[in-house]
N, C-alpha and C positions, 0 to 999 in steps of 0.2 A: 504494499499499500504506500509506503514512504517512497519508494522508487517511482511509482506512478505520479505522485505529487511533484516529485523533483522534475521528472520528465515533462509534466504538464507546464511547469513554470519556465522551463527552458524552451518550449516550443514557441517559435516565432511566426510560423506560417499563418496561424489564425489571426494574430495581432495585425499582420501586414494586410490581410484581407479586410478586416475591420477598418483599418486606416484608409485603405482605398475606398471603401464604401462610404465613410464619413467625408472624404475629400469630394467624391461624386455627388453626394447630397448637398454639400455646401455650394459647389458650383451650380447645381440645379436651382437652388434658392436664389443666388445672385442673378442668374439668367432670368428666372421668373420675375423678380423684382425689377430688373432693368427693362424688360419688355413691358411690364405694366406701367412703369413710369413713362418710358418713351411713348407708349401708345396713348396715355392720358394727355401728354403734352402735344403730340401730333394731332389729336382730335381738336384741341384748343386752336392750334394754328390753322387747321382747315376751316374751322368755324370762323375764325377772324377773317380769313381770306374770303369766304362766301359771303359774309356780311358786308365787307368792303365792296365786293363786286355787285352785290344786290343794291347797295346804296348808290353806286356810280350809274347803274343802269336805269334806276328809278327816276 
């Protein structure tokens, strides 16, 4: 039993997989946040342009 616990603590393959998973999750969160932020601002820009075009044609 003691040997199993020592071997378990020395095992690094699982730790590496977990680290890669956490990095991928962090990257996904950053991408989702960026797309949401840019999407909201882009919508405001298009609305501003549409309002200006409507004002000049009226």
